[in-house]
N, C-alpha and C positions, 0 to 999 in steps of 0.2 A: 573566448566563448562565442559561438556562432548560433544566433537565434533564427529559427524557422517557425512559422506559425500556421494556423489553420487555413489561411488563404493561400498557402504554398503547398505543393505536393508533399505528402507526409512521409513517404518512403518510396524508394525505387521499387518497381515491380519485381525486381530480382533481389534476393537477399545478398548480403555481403559475403556470406559463406554458407554452403549447403553441406552439412555433415552427412545427412542422408534424408531421403523422402521415401515413405512407404505407404501402404494402404491404410495403416492405422495411425501413424505418427510421423510428423516432420520435425527434424532436428536441424535448425538453421541459426544463423546469426544475422541480425539486421543493424543498420546504422541508427544511432541516436539522431533525432532531429533538433536537439537542443545543445548538444556538446560535440564539437568537432573532434575527430579522432577517437570517438567512443563507439564501439559496436558491442551489442550484447546478445546472448544466445536465448533462444526460445525452443521449448519442446511443446509442439502443438498436437494434441491428441484429438483426432477427428471422430465425431460421433457417427452412428449408423444413419441418423436422420437429423434434419435441422434442429438445433437446440440453442438454449441460452449460452452465454460465455461465462466461464469460471477462471479467474486469475489466481494463481498460486504463488506464494513467496516462500523461499527457503529460509533456513536458520542463519544466525549471526556468523558463525565460522564457516558456513557451508557454501556449496554451489548446488545448482539443480542436479538431481540424480539423472545422469545421462540415460536416455531410453535406448532400447534395442529396436530394430525395425519391426520385429514381430510383437512388440509390446502393445496390447490393446488398451483402450481408454481407461483412465483412472476413475472416471465416472461416466457411464454411458449416456447419461441424460444431459451432458454439457459438452460444449467445445472447450476442452481444458487447455489452458495456456500456462505453462511453468516458465517463469522469468529467471534467468541467470543474471543476477545484478552485476553491474559494471565492476571491473576489477577482480572478478571471480574466475574460476577455472576455465570457463569457455568464453569469456568476454574480455574486452580490452578496457582501458581506462583505470581509474582508481575508485575504490569505495568512498562514499562521502556521508554515510550514516544519515539516511533520511533527508538528504539534500536533493540534488538533481537526479540521484538514482531512483527516486520515486517517480520522476517523469518518465522513466523507462517503462514503467507499467502502463502509462498512458499511451506511449508510443506503441507498445505491444498490442494494446486494445485497438488503436486506430489501424494498425497493420492488419490485424485479422479481420476487422469489419470490411476492409478494402480488398483483401486477397483471399478470404475464406468465406465470402458471403453466402455461398451455397450450403454451408454448414450451420448457418445462424438463422434462427427464427425471427429475432428482433434485436437489432443492435443496442437498444436501450435496456435489454435484459442482461446485465453484467453483474457478477458476484465476485467476492474476494474471500479467500481463506489463507490464514497464515498463523504460525505459532512461534513462540520464543522471539528471536530476532525478526522473523516474519510477522509476528504479532505486533511488534513495534512498528514495522512498515505499515501494517493495517491501521493502527491508530493515526499515523501520519497521513495516509492516503485519504481516509474519510474526512479529514479536516482540510486537506489541500484540494480535494476534488469532491466538494460537498454534494453535487447532484449527479454523480456518476453511477454509484453502486446501489443495486436493489437491496442488498444486505451484505454484511461482513461478519465472518466468524473469526474471532481473535482469541487465540489460546496462549496463555503464559506470556503475554506481551509486555513490552516496555513502554510505558506512557510518559515517563519523565527521565531523560537520559542523564541529567545532572544528578538526580537521586540515585540512579543506577551506578553512576561513576563513583559516588561517595560510598556506596555499599559494597563495592568490589574490592575487598581488602587484599585479595591475593593477586590482583592485577590481571585476571583472566580476560577481562573485557576492556578495562581501563587502558591497557597498553595498545589497544587498537583504536579506541575512541579518540585519543589525542591526535594521532596522524590522520585518521579518517575525517575528523572535524577540523583539525588544524590547531586547536587550542584546548586548554583545560577549562572546566567551568569557572575557575577562579579568574582566568584570563579574559573570558567572554561568556558571561551568563546568558546573553542573548543568543549566541550561536547554538547553545544547547536548547534554549526555549524554542528556537526556530525549527528544530528537528523533533520536538516532543509533541505527541498527540494531545497531551494535557493542555497545551497552549491554544488549541483550535477547537475545543469541545463545542463552543457556542456555534460554530459553523455547521455542525453535523446534521445532515438530513437523512442519512442512511440508518435503517434499523440495524442495531448491533447485537451480536450474540457473543458474550465474553465468558471464557472459562479459565479457571486457575486452580492449581493445587495449593492447599493451605500451607504446606510445609516445604514449598519449592525453595531450594537454596540458591539457584543460579539467577532466577528472576523472582524477587520477593513478591508475595501475594499483595503487598502494599501497592504495587504498580497498578494492579487491576482495581483494587479497592478505591484508590483516590480518583481514578478515572470514572468509575461507576458512580461514586458519590457526587462528583461534579456534574456528570451527565444527568443524573436524577434531579439535581437541584435546578438544572436548566430545562427540565422536562423533555429530555431526549428519549427516543425509542431505544431502549437498551434492556436486555435480559442478562443476568449474571448468575453463573453457577460456580460456587466455590466448593471444592471437594475436600472434605475433612480428612486429615491424616495423609494426604497424597502429596508426593514430591520430596525430593532430596537432591542429590547431584543430578538426577534425571527428573525432568518435569513431572512425569506421571508415575514415578515409583510408588509402590504400595497400593496401587489402585485395585479395588475389589472388582469382581465380576459384575456386581450390581452397579457399581459406579461407572464402569466401562459402558454398560448398556445405556445408562442415563446420558453419558457423554455422547455416545453415538446417536442417540435420539435427538439430542440438542443440535448436533451438526446437521442432521437431516432437516430439522425444523428451520434452520438458518437458510437453507437453500430452497425453501418453499415460498418465500415472499416473492410476489410478482409485480408489485407496484414500483415503478421507477420514480425516484424523488424529483421534485420540482423546486427550483429556487423561487422564493417569494418575489413578487414584483418589485419590491424595494426593501432596503434594510441595510444593516452594517455587517461586515465580516472582518475577521482577523486574517492577515496575510503573513504566513510564516515562511519567508523566503519567496514563495510564489503561491498563486492560487489559480485554479483552472475551473471554470464553470462552462455550461453549454452556451453561455451568452458572451462571456468575456474572459480574458486571462489577465493576471496582474503579476508583474515581476518586480520585486523590490530591487534596490540598487545593489544589494548584496544578498546572497543566499543565507547569510547569518543575521539578517535584519528582520525584525517583527514589526509589521505596520498594521494599520487599520483603515478601512475604506467605508464610504457610504455610497450606495449605488441606487439607480432608478432605471429599471429596464424600459419602461414606457418612454421616458425622456432620453434614454440612452446617455445617461449622465453618471459619472463616477468621480468622486473626489477623495483625496487622501486626508484622513483625520489625524493620522500619525505616520511619519516617515514619507518616503517618496519612491517613485519607480516608474515603470513603463506599463501602460494599459493598452490592451489589444481587444477591440470589439470584434466579434466573429461575424463573418459574412452570412 
């Protein structure tokens, strides 16, 4: 593993691979700054005028949908960045289920604020949207990057991978979780905790908009319910919509026209928040493998380790209350 941090150049000015660049969208591949030999693809949709940034994640089995040069923006009010996670169709490396693959979203963010500044109104205005496996990424991202996102829209997401593993009786996802994580939950409960958003709810500063179908068979609605309940108990900013009678083998099967209108309005609302979160001056945070804030980064000795820190920004002091690892204060 080769670590590069914020006081080092984040990416070469030139991408690793250029599939194409057009007036509307660039389809490229850039190098990871945290994993040597890993390069991941981005589809970057350019708005007509400077706009906030919207990061999109694809589903569990999927890769990003490769754009065509003539494809216009998916949302004209944002610089839209689709991330093809490591080990997928257009990227190198291996998937690791909410491990360092989540850092690729951060690399993508830093790359566009460096190389697409003319399309961005304010680099602190960054949003996330993802569903299914991408929703699981969302739960992980808001806990590992607590002061990055203005809001996150999470649909049909996985908040507890051990629980998802146990519920997957036909092996549709279990057979990938073991090689992607490296172990089963029985072999290492902590490895699954480190990758699960439910572990880091107390870190969350991002306003969350969560949606799930009541009868979803692939990702049980329990995944969103337990996250919502814990977030509410911790007084987090979260709105939850559960759609009655919706979901089967497809997440949104049986959705009525009225429910679709409600879901679309919910998505629009999620993108209207403009306040960038701020980390409290002092406090405690859970570190699930790693933690990145605007002030410091923490990397546990293993991506599978869950630790706890206490920090003080004024004194620039950080101590480990549980576990150990490497701390990098940002310049």
